[in-house]
TORKELUM-367746 format. One record per residue (C-alpha): residue number from 1; residue in one letter; x, y, z. Coordinates in Angstrom, 1 decimal. Each point is the difference from the previous one (the first is absolute). Layout:
<nodes>
+-----+--------+--------+--------+--------+
: num : residu :      x :      y :      z :
+-----+--------+--------+--------+--------+
: NUM :      A :      X :      Y :      Z :
...
+-----+--------+--------+--------+--------+
</nodes>
This chain:
<nodes>
+-----+--------+--------+--------+--------+
: num : residu :      x :      y :      z :
+-----+--------+--------+--------+--------+
:   1 :      M :   71.8 :  -22.7 :   30.2 :
:   2 :      A :    1.0 :   -3.2 :   -1.3 :
:   3 :      E :   -2.8 :   -1.8 :    1.3 :
:   4 :      K :   -2.8 :    2.4 :   -1.6 :
:   5 :      T :    1.7 :   -0.6 :   -3.7 :
:   6 :      E :    0.2 :   -3.9 :    0.8 :
:   7 :      K :   -3.9 :    0.6 :    0.4 :
:   8 :      K :   -0.4 :    1.8 :   -3.4 :
:   9 :      K :    1.6 :   -2.4 :   -1.6 :
:  10 :      G :   -2.1 :   -3.0 :    2.0 :
:  11 :      F :   -3.0 :    2.0 :   -1.1 :
:  12 :      F :    0.4 :    0.4 :   -3.5 :
:  13 :      A :    1.6 :   -3.7 :   -0.7 :
:  14 :      A :   -3.5 :   -1.1 :    1.9 :
:  15 :      V :   -2.1 :    2.2 :   -2.5 :
:  16 :      K :    2.0 :   -1.1 :   -2.6 :
:  17 :      R :   -0.8 :   -3.7 :    1.0 :
:  18 :      F :   -3.4 :    0.7 :    0.6 :
:  19 :      F :   -0.8 :    1.0 :   -3.7 :
:  20 :      K :    2.1 :   -3.1 :   -1.3 :
:  21 :      N :   -2.4 :   -1.9 :    1.9 :
:  22 :      I :   -2.8 :    1.7 :   -1.6 :
:  23 :      A :    1.3 :   -0.6 :   -3.4 :
:  24 :      K :    0.7 :   -3.6 :    1.0 :
:  25 :      F :   -3.9 :   -0.2 :    1.0 :
:  26 :      F :   -1.0 :    0.8 :   -3.7 :
:  27 :      R :    2.3 :   -1.9 :   -1.8 :
:  28 :      D :   -0.8 :   -2.9 :    1.9 :
:  29 :      T :   -3.7 :    0.8 :   -0.4 :
:  30 :      R :   -0.3 :    0.3 :   -3.6 :
:  31 :      S :    2.6 :   -3.2 :    0.0 :
:  32 :      E :   -3.0 :   -1.6 :    1.6 :
:  33 :      M :   -2.7 :    1.4 :   -1.6 :
:  34 :      K :    1.5 :   -1.6 :   -3.6 :
:  35 :      K :   -0.3 :   -3.2 :    1.7 :
:  36 :      V :   -4.1 :    0.1 :    0.7 :
:  37 :      V :   -2.1 :   -2.0 :   -1.9 :
:  38 :      W :   -3.0 :    1.8 :   -1.2 :
:  39 :      P :   -3.8 :   -0.9 :    0.0 :
:  40 :      S :   -1.4 :   -0.1 :   -3.4 :
:  41 :      K :   -3.0 :    1.8 :   -1.0 :
:  42 :      K :   -2.3 :   -2.8 :    0.1 :
:  43 :      Q :    1.5 :   -1.5 :    3.0 :
:  44 :      V :   -0.6 :    2.9 :    2.3 :
:  45 :      I :   -3.7 :    0.6 :   -1.9 :
:  46 :      N :   -0.7 :   -3.9 :    1.4 :
:  47 :      N :    1.8 :    1.1 :    3.5 :
:  48 :      T :   -2.5 :    3.1 :    0.2 :
:  49 :      I :   -2.9 :   -2.1 :   -0.6 :
:  50 :      V :    0.9 :   -2.8 :    2.4 :
:  51 :      V :    0.6 :    3.2 :    2.8 :
:  52 :      L :   -3.8 :    1.5 :   -0.6 :
:  53 :      V :   -1.6 :   -3.3 :   -0.2 :
:  54 :      V :    1.4 :   -0.7 :    3.5 :
:  55 :      V :   -1.0 :    2.9 :    1.5 :
:  56 :      L :   -3.2 :   -0.3 :   -1.4 :
:  57 :      L :   -0.4 :   -3.1 :    1.8 :
:  58 :      S :    1.3 :    1.3 :    3.0 :
:  59 :      A :   -2.4 :    3.0 :    0.1 :
:  60 :      V :   -3.0 :   -2.3 :   -0.6 :
:  61 :      V :    1.3 :   -2.7 :    2.8 :
:  62 :      I :    0.6 :    2.8 :    2.3 :
:  63 :      F :   -3.5 :    1.7 :   -0.7 :
:  64 :      I :   -1.9 :   -3.6 :    0.1 :
:  65 :      L :    1.8 :   -0.3 :    3.4 :
:  66 :      D :   -0.4 :    3.7 :    1.4 :
:  67 :      A :   -3.9 :   -0.6 :   -0.8 :
:  68 :      V :   -0.4 :   -3.6 :    1.5 :
:  69 :      F :    1.0 :    1.3 :    3.3 :
:  70 :      G :   -1.2 :    3.4 :   -0.2 :
:  71 :      L :   -2.9 :   -2.3 :   -0.2 :
:  72 :      G :    0.7 :   -2.1 :    3.2 :
:  73 :      L :    1.2 :    2.7 :    1.9 :
:  74 :      G :   -3.3 :    2.0 :   -0.7 :
:  75 :      K :   -1.8 :   -3.6 :    1.3 :
:  76 :      V :    1.9 :   -0.2 :    2.9 :
:  77 :      L :   -0.7 :    3.7 :    1.1 :
:  78 :      E :   -4.0 :   -0.2 :   -0.8 :
:  79 :      L :    0.5 :   -3.3 :    2.3 :
:  80 :      L :    1.7 :    1.9 :    2.9 :
:  81 :      A :   -2.5 :    2.9 :   -0.1 :
:  82 :      E :   -3.2 :   -2.5 :    0.6 :
:  83 :      L :    1.6 :   -0.8 :    3.1 :
+-----+--------+--------+--------+--------+
</nodes>
């Protein structure tokens, strides 16, 4: 019977520790968020433009490579079909 009481005590202690750890996590998170340096509106706009330009250039390069390789493969297949 004494073992059951110890297990319950251990269980409740574990639950209490669990909730203390959750509270500590949120306190630490709040503390760290105060240290974050957020970018200005101008920085966000500039970074967004840079990302859009890089994505657009990448898309153009991939499109050109796809077209070149597609034409090349088509010519190779035509030559093989003639044989």
